[in-house]
C-alpha atoms as one frame of an Amber mdcrd trajectory, in Angstrom:
protein
  84.376 256.349 -35.160  87.210 254.660 -37.099  86.163 256.405 -40.319  86.104
 259.775 -38.544  89.589 259.170 -37.094  90.873 258.269 -40.568  89.466 261.526
 -41.981  91.138 263.516 -39.193  94.511 261.872 -39.882  94.189 262.408 -43.646
  93.335 266.058 -43.047  96.370 266.465 -40.766  98.586 264.820 -43.383  97.323
 267.143 -46.112  97.935 270.161 -43.888 101.473 268.974 -43.094 102.277 268.510
 -46.795 100.852 271.950 -47.581 102.955 273.539 -44.835 106.026 271.729 -46.098
 105.350 272.932 -49.650 104.980 276.480 -48.360 108.287 276.245 -46.486 110.034
 274.926 -49.594 108.675 277.757 -51.750 109.733 280.387 -49.202 113.229 278.906
 -48.845 113.637 278.705 -52.638 112.716 282.372 -52.923 115.084 283.338 -50.107
 117.852 281.555 -52.034 116.712 283.351 -55.213 116.230 280.131 -57.142 113.661
 279.549 -59.845 111.647 276.360 -59.864 113.733 275.281 -62.860 117.000 275.957
 -60.992 115.837 273.978 -57.994 114.596 271.106 -60.128 117.943 270.838 -61.906
 119.867 270.924 -58.627 117.656 268.229 -57.055 117.518 266.048 -60.185 113.740
 266.251 -60.504 111.322 267.868 -62.940 110.109 271.446 -62.670 106.569 270.059
 -62.662 107.346 268.025 -59.540 108.780 271.119 -57.810 105.530 272.920 -58.630
 103.453 270.027 -57.255 105.488 269.902 -54.043 105.236 273.648 -53.506 101.484
 273.438 -54.137 101.104 270.790 -51.455 100.032 267.974 -53.746  99.705 264.926
 -51.515 100.768 262.274 -54.024 104.407 263.385 -54.135 107.059 260.674 -53.818
 108.698 260.936 -50.410 112.224 260.292 -51.699 111.927 263.148 -54.197 110.589
 265.434 -51.506 113.544 264.609 -49.247 115.967 265.241 -52.153 114.427 268.675
 -52.592 114.735 269.463 -48.882 118.408 268.453 -48.907 119.194 270.771 -51.822
 117.582 273.674 -49.975 119.386 272.925 -46.727 116.115 272.219 -44.921 115.666
 269.534 -42.280 112.579 267.426 -41.840 111.977 266.678 -38.171 109.436 264.158
 -36.944 108.039 264.307 -33.459 106.850 261.177 -31.699 103.808 262.970 -30.360
 100.932 264.124 -32.489 101.755 264.214 -36.217 103.652 267.482 -36.007 106.248
 268.911 -38.348 108.758 271.356 -36.946 110.722 273.775 -39.070 114.124 274.467
 -37.570 114.344 278.141 -38.531 111.808 280.780 -39.419 111.106 279.407 -42.912
 107.381 279.687 -42.396 106.351 283.247 -41.779 102.858 283.446 -40.376
């Protein structure tokens, strides 16, 4: 039971990171920035921008938050059920 719950939480975390990466990529494109431009503005490597946009789950949280700040995005945590809300329509479904 505990192992199954852990797998569910890990899966939800991976999905959240993937959604966040997708939102970052879409916002960067809306702002007409290259990955290199964004990396320079956020003070991180282009490779890290690529990893974040790809939803790699080992990304450093501080670097991810730096990237969000540069793009004018806000990360909102809900106290309910591991949800991430995007303030505007950054994720087009």
